[in-house]
C-alpha atoms as an extended CHARMM CRD file, in Angstrom:
* protein
*
        73  EXT
         1         1  MET       CA             -0.0400000000        0.0260000000       -0.0180000000  PROA      1               0.0000000000
         2         2  GLU       CA              2.8610000000        2.4010000000        0.8570000000  PROA      2               0.0000000000
         3         3  ARG       CA              4.6490000000        1.6560000000       -2.3880000000  PROA      3               0.0000000000
         4         4  GLU       CA              1.4550000000        2.3310000000       -4.3570000000  PROA      4               0.0000000000
         5         5  MET       CA              1.1090000000        5.7300000000       -2.5200000000  PROA      5               0.0000000000
         6         6  LYS       CA              4.6340000000        6.5560000000       -3.3220000000  PROA      6               0.0000000000
         7         7  ASN       CA              4.1480000000        5.6770000000       -6.9910000000  PROA      7               0.0000000000
         8         8  MET       CA              0.9440000000        7.7340000000       -7.1030000000  PROA      8               0.0000000000
         9         9  LYS       CA              2.8040000000       10.5850000000       -5.4780000000  PROA      9               0.0000000000
        10        10  ASN       CA              5.6210000000       10.4100000000       -8.0680000000  PROA      10              0.0000000000
        11        11  LEU       CA              3.1630000000       10.2250000000      -10.8230000000  PROA      11              0.0000000000
        12        12  TYR       CA              1.4010000000       13.4550000000       -9.5930000000  PROA      12              0.0000000000
        13        13  GLU       CA              4.7000000000       15.2780000000       -9.0560000000  PROA      13              0.0000000000
        14        14  ARG       CA              5.8640000000       14.4430000000      -12.5760000000  PROA      14              0.0000000000
        15        15  GLU       CA              2.4740000000       15.6710000000      -13.9040000000  PROA      15              0.0000000000
        16        16  ILE       CA              2.6990000000       18.9300000000      -11.9090000000  PROA      16              0.0000000000
        17        17  THR       CA              6.3070000000       19.3860000000      -13.1660000000  PROA      17              0.0000000000
        18        18  LYS       CA              5.1770000000       18.8730000000      -16.7020000000  PROA      18              0.0000000000
        19        19  LEU       CA              2.2690000000       21.3610000000      -16.2580000000  PROA      19              0.0000000000
        20        20  ARG       CA              4.5530000000       23.9490000000      -14.6990000000  PROA      20              0.0000000000
        21        21  LEU       CA              6.8640000000       23.7420000000      -17.7300000000  PROA      21              0.0000000000
        22        22  GLN       CA              3.9030000000       24.0290000000      -20.0580000000  PROA      22              0.0000000000
        23        23  LEU       CA              2.6780000000       27.0500000000      -18.1070000000  PROA      23              0.0000000000
        24        24  GLU       CA              6.1610000000       28.6650000000      -18.2920000000  PROA      24              0.0000000000
        25        25  ASP       CA              6.1770000000       27.9810000000      -22.0640000000  PROA      25              0.0000000000
        26        26  LEU       CA              2.7660000000       29.5510000000      -22.4990000000  PROA      26              0.0000000000
        27        27  GLY       CA              3.8670000000       32.4930000000      -20.5000000000  PROA      27              0.0000000000
        28        28  ARG       CA              6.8320000000       33.0840000000      -22.8460000000  PROA      28              0.0000000000
        29        29  GLN       CA              4.5630000000       32.6390000000      -25.8960000000  PROA      29              0.0000000000
        30        30  LYS       CA              2.1680000000       35.2420000000      -24.4530000000  PROA      30              0.0000000000
        31        31  SER       CA              5.0540000000       37.7880000000      -23.9020000000  PROA      31              0.0000000000
        32        32  SER       CA              6.2180000000       37.1440000000      -27.4950000000  PROA      32              0.0000000000
        33        33  ILE       CA              2.7590000000       37.7040000000      -28.8870000000  PROA      33              0.0000000000
        34        34  GLU       CA              2.1840000000       40.7560000000      -26.7980000000  PROA      34              0.0000000000
        35        35  LEU       CA              5.4270000000       42.2650000000      -27.9930000000  PROA      35              0.0000000000
        36        36  GLN       CA              4.5450000000       41.4220000000      -31.7060000000  PROA      36              0.0000000000
        37        37  ASN       CA              1.0790000000       43.0340000000      -31.0680000000  PROA      37              0.0000000000
        38        38  SER       CA              2.5990000000       46.1450000000      -29.6740000000  PROA      38              0.0000000000
        39        39  LYS       CA              4.9240000000       46.4930000000      -32.6400000000  PROA      39              0.0000000000
        40        40  LEU       CA              1.8850000000       45.9850000000      -35.0580000000  PROA      40              0.0000000000
        41        41  GLU       CA             -0.2200000000       48.4780000000      -33.1750000000  PROA      41              0.0000000000
        42        42  ALA       CA              2.6270000000       50.9960000000      -33.6220000000  PROA      42              0.0000000000
        43        43  THR       CA              3.0050000000       50.2110000000      -37.3380000000  PROA      43              0.0000000000
        44        44  ALA       CA             -0.7830000000       50.5100000000      -37.8640000000  PROA      44              0.0000000000
        45        45  SER       CA             -0.8100000000       53.8610000000      -35.9830000000  PROA      45              0.0000000000
        46        46  ASP       CA              2.0880000000       55.1430000000      -38.1660000000  PROA      46              0.0000000000
        47        47  LEU       CA              0.3320000000       53.9890000000      -41.3680000000  PROA      47              0.0000000000
        48        48  GLN       CA             -2.8350000000       55.7030000000      -40.2030000000  PROA      48              0.0000000000
        49        49  ASN       CA             -1.0190000000       58.9420000000      -39.6350000000  PROA      49              0.0000000000
        50        50  ARG       CA              0.6410000000       58.6520000000      -42.9760000000  PROA      50              0.0000000000
        51        51  TRP       CA             -2.7090000000       58.0160000000      -44.6190000000  PROA      51              0.0000000000
        52        52  VAL       CA             -4.2580000000       61.2160000000      -43.0350000000  PROA      52              0.0000000000
        53        53  ASN       CA             -1.2500000000       63.2960000000      -44.2510000000  PROA      53              0.0000000000
        54        54  VAL       CA             -1.7290000000       61.9230000000      -47.7110000000  PROA      54              0.0000000000
        55        55  TYR       CA             -5.4070000000       62.5660000000      -47.6270000000  PROA      55              0.0000000000
        56        56  THR       CA             -4.8650000000       66.0310000000      -46.3330000000  PROA      56              0.0000000000
        57        57  ASP       CA             -2.2250000000       66.7900000000      -49.0110000000  PROA      57              0.0000000000
        58        58  THR       CA             -4.5760000000       65.4770000000      -51.7180000000  PROA      58              0.0000000000
        59        59  GLU       CA             -7.5280000000       67.6070000000      -50.5510000000  PROA      59              0.0000000000
        60        60  PHE       CA             -5.1950000000       70.6960000000      -50.5170000000  PROA      60              0.0000000000
        61        61  LEU       CA             -3.9080000000       69.9070000000      -54.0460000000  PROA      61              0.0000000000
        62        62  GLN       CA             -7.4890000000       69.3820000000      -55.2730000000  PROA      62              0.0000000000
        63        63  GLN       CA             -8.5610000000       72.7110000000      -53.8010000000  PROA      63              0.0000000000
        64        64  ARG       CA             -5.4980000000       74.4140000000      -55.4990000000  PROA      64              0.0000000000
        65        65  THR       CA             -6.4720000000       72.8230000000      -58.7450000000  PROA      65              0.0000000000
        66        66  VAL       CA             -9.9130000000       74.2290000000      -58.5360000000  PROA      66              0.0000000000
        67        67  ILE       CA             -8.6110000000       77.6170000000      -57.7640000000  PROA      67              0.0000000000
        68        68  TYR       CA             -6.0480000000       77.5840000000      -60.5910000000  PROA      68              0.0000000000
        69        69  GLN       CA             -8.7770000000       76.3490000000      -63.0600000000  PROA      69              0.0000000000
        70        70  MET       CA            -11.0200000000       79.1690000000      -61.9550000000  PROA      70              0.0000000000
        71        71  LEU       CA             -8.3080000000       81.7390000000      -62.4860000000  PROA      71              0.0000000000
        72        72  PHE       CA             -6.6380000000       80.5830000000      -65.6070000000  PROA      72              0.0000000000
        73        73  THR       CA             -9.5580000000       79.1840000000      -67.6730000000  PROA      73              0.0000000000
C-alpha cells in the first residue's frame, strides 16, 4: 500500500512538473505575442497617420487645382 502511494505521489509530481513547464512556455509565448502586437499597433498607427497626411495633402492639391482652373480658364 505504501509503495502504491509513493508511486501515485511520484506520478502526480511528474505531472505537476510537466504542467509547470507548459505554463512557463505559455507565458513566454504570451509575452512574445504581446510584443509582436505592440509592434503591429505602432505600425498601424504610423500608417494611419501617413494616410491622414496623404489624404490632407490630396485635398489641398484638389482645392488648389480648382482655384487655378477658376483663375486661368
